[in-house]
C-alpha positions in Angstrom: -31.8 -13.7 184.0 -31.4 -13.5 187.8 -31.4 -10.1 189.4 -28.4 -11.0 191.6 -26.3 -11.9 188.6 -27.3 -8.7 186.8 -26.4 -6.7 189.9 -23.0 -8.5 190.1 -22.3 -7.8 186.4 -23.2 -4.1 186.9 -21.0 -3.8 190.0 -18.1 -5.6 188.3 -18.3 -3.5 185.2 -18.2 -0.3 187.1 -15.3 -1.6 189.3 -13.3 -2.7 186.2 -13.8 0.7 184.5 -12.6 2.5 187.6 -9.5 0.2 187.7 -8.8 0.7 184.1 -9.0 4.5 184.6 -6.6 4.3 187.5 -4.1 2.1 185.7 -4.3 4.3 182.6 -3.6 7.4 184.7 -0.7 5.7 186.3 0.7 5.1 182.8 0.1 8.7 181.7 -2.9 8.0 179.6 -6.7 8.3 179.8 -9.5 5.7 180.2 -10.4 6.3 176.6 -7.0 5.1 175.5 -7.7 1.6 176.7 -10.1 -0.9 175.0 -12.0 -3.0 177.5 -12.9 -6.2 175.7 -15.1 -8.7 177.5 -14.1 -12.4 177.0 -17.5 -14.1 176.7 -16.6 -17.8 176.6 -19.6 -19.8 178.0 -21.5 -16.7 178.9 -25.1 -16.6 177.7 -26.0 -13.8 175.2 -28.5 -12.3 177.6 -25.8 -11.5 180.1 -23.4 -10.3 177.4 -26.1 -7.9 176.1 -26.7 -6.6 179.6 -23.1 -5.7 179.9 -23.3 -4.0 176.5 -26.3 -2.0 177.8 -23.9 -0.7 180.6 -21.5 0.6 178.0 -19.3 -2.3 177.0 -18.4 -2.0 173.3 -16.0 -4.8 172.6 -16.6 -8.6 173.1 -14.5 -11.6 172.2 -15.3 -15.3 171.7 -12.8 -18.1 171.9 -14.6 -20.8 169.9 -16.0 -20.5 166.4 -18.9 -22.8 167.1 -19.9 -20.9 170.1 -19.5 -17.5 168.3 -21.8 -18.7 165.5 -24.4 -20.1 167.9 -24.7 -16.8 169.7 -24.2 -14.4 166.7 -27.8 -13.5 166.0 -28.5 -13.0 169.7 -25.7 -10.4 170.3 -26.6 -6.7 170.4 -23.9 -5.5 168.0 -25.4 -2.2 167.0 -22.6 -0.3 168.8 -20.3 -3.2 169.8 -17.3 -4.8 168.1 -17.0 -8.6 167.9 -13.6 -10.2 168.0 -12.4 -13.8 167.6 -9.9 -14.1 170.4 -9.2 -17.8 170.6 -6.9 -20.0 168.6 -8.3 -20.3 165.1 -7.9 -23.4 162.9 -7.3 -22.6 159.2 -10.3 -24.8 158.1 -12.7 -22.7 160.2 -11.6 -19.3 158.8 -14.3 -19.2 156.1 -17.0 -19.5 158.8 -16.1 -16.3 160.5 -14.6 -13.9 158.0 -17.0 -11.1 157.5 -18.8 -11.9 160.7 -16.2 -10.5 163.1 -14.5 -7.1 163.3 -11.1 -8.5 164.2 -9.4 -11.8 164.4 -6.8 -12.0 167.1 -4.2 -14.7 167.8 -2.9 -15.0 164.2 0.4 -16.8 164.6 1.4 -18.2 161.2 1.6 -17.1 157.6 -0.6 -20.1 156.6 -3.5 -18.8 158.8 -3.0 -15.2 157.7 -3.1 -16.2 154.1 -6.3 -18.1 154.5 -7.9 -15.1 156.2 -6.7 -13.0 153.3 -8.0 -15.5 150.7 -11.4 -15.7 152.4 -11.6 -11.9 152.7 -10.8 -11.5 149.0 -13.7 -13.8 148.1 -16.0 -11.4 150.1 -14.4 -8.2 148.8 -13.4 -7.0 152.2 -10.3 -6.5 154.4 -10.0 -8.2 157.8 -8.2 -6.6 160.7 -6.0 -9.0 162.7 -3.6 -9.0 165.6 -0.5 -11.2 165.6 0.0 -13.4 168.6 3.5 -13.5 170.3 4.5 -16.3 172.6 6.4 -14.0 174.9 7.1 -16.7 177.5 8.3 -19.3 175.0 5.8 -21.8 176.3 5.5 -25.0 174.2 1.9 -25.4 175.4 0.8 -22.0 173.9 0.4 -20.8 170.4 2.0 -17.6 169.2 5.1 -16.7 167.1 8.5 -16.6 168.9 9.6 -13.0 169.4 12.7 -13.4 167.3 10.6 -14.6 164.4 8.0 -11.9 164.6 9.5 -9.4 162.2 10.0 -12.1 159.5 6.3 -13.2 159.9 5.1 -9.6 159.7 7.0 -8.9 156.5 5.4 -12.0 154.9 1.9 -11.0 156.1 2.4 -7.4 154.9 2.4 -8.8 151.3 -1.1 -10.2 151.7 -3.8 -8.0 150.0 -6.9 -8.5 152.2 -5.8 -8.3 155.8 -4.6 -5.4 158.0 -2.2 -6.0 160.9 -3.4 -3.7 163.6 -1.0 -4.7 166.4 0.1 -7.6 168.7 -1.4 -9.7 171.4 0.1 -12.1 174.0 -0.9 -14.3 176.9 2.2 -14.5 179.2 2.9 -17.4 181.5 1.1 -17.6 184.8 3.3 -15.9 187.4 3.1 -16.0 191.2 4.3 -12.4 191.7 3.7 -9.1 190.1 7.3 -8.4 189.2 7.6 -11.5 187.0 4.4 -10.8 185.1 5.4 -7.2 184.6 8.7 -8.3 183.1 6.8 -10.2 180.4 4.5 -7.2 179.8 7.5 -4.9 179.6 9.3 -7.1 177.1 6.1 -7.2 175.0 5.9 -3.4 175.0 9.5 -3.1 173.9 8.8 -5.5 171.0 5.7 -3.5 170.1 7.7 -0.2 170.1 10.6 -1.8 168.0 8.2 -3.0 165.4 6.4 0.3 165.3 9.7 2.1 164.6 10.4 -0.1 161.6 7.3 1.3 159.8 6.6 -1.8 157.7 4.1 -1.2 154.9 0.6 -2.5 155.7 1.6 -3.0 159.3 0.3 -0.7 162.0 1.0 -1.0 165.7 -2.2 0.6 167.1 -3.2 -2.3 169.4 -1.2 -4.0 172.1 -3.5 -6.6 173.6 -2.3 -8.1 176.9 -3.7 -8.6 180.4 -6.7 -10.5 181.6 -8.8 -10.6 184.7 -6.0 -11.2 187.2 -3.4 -8.8 185.8 -5.1 -6.2 183.5 -4.0 -3.3 185.7 -0.4 -4.3 185.6 -0.7 -4.8 181.8 -2.1 -1.3 181.3 0.6 0.2 183.4 3.2 -1.5 181.2 1.6 -0.2 178.0 -1.4 -2.4 177.0 -4.0 -0.6 174.9 -6.5 -3.5 175.1 -7.3 -5.9 177.9 -9.4 -9.0 177.7 -11.5 -9.6 180.9 -13.9 -12.5 181.4 -14.3 -13.9 185.0 -13.8 -10.5 186.7 -16.8 -9.2 184.8 -19.1 -12.3 184.5 -17.9 -14.3 187.5 -16.5 -17.9 187.5 -17.9 -20.0 184.6 -18.2 -23.6 183.6 -15.4 -24.0 181.1 -16.4 -27.5 180.4 -19.7 -26.3 179.0 
């Protein structure tokens, strides 16, 4: 590990925490109300563990193969591990029981496989349901108008617990546009909460990444996923 990179990570971590605290205050909440999850795609375990030593307590991997390859090297004594990338149904069995939460669940088929694999291991898996708030064909996620129907189907599954929603909105050139997507997502989150569907809790609203996490928090996010702002630019072709 290079001293310069470690110094950069420490500086970035403190800066992000300060920004989260400021945005939380702007939204009438406290720093403790926001979960700072580090997106660790392509980041070596040594650097992830250094961030954990600074106080980071949630990390998320995008790819099953990468998650498994680094699993034994993570320092997870006081840290939660999430699967945050798109998950193929045939890879569910590889990670159930190894992660604390599976995000980006966007179909009943995927949810059922998670439930089935969880039943085999006599456990219940926490999930977030992904919403395609921008209606982009290139992105996964359930359409907002189909969300309630999907949640009612998932609610019947015995071995998963829906803990909330997540989204990755379209890339926007100005703050006003991105905030509109975040606002629409928060309204959807509140509407679902009010319906009080059995086995469905709306405790987590995951939205906002390195470029827009402060705006997301101001609009109601309870979890932000930050990668490059913490670890720096990375080789995504790795």
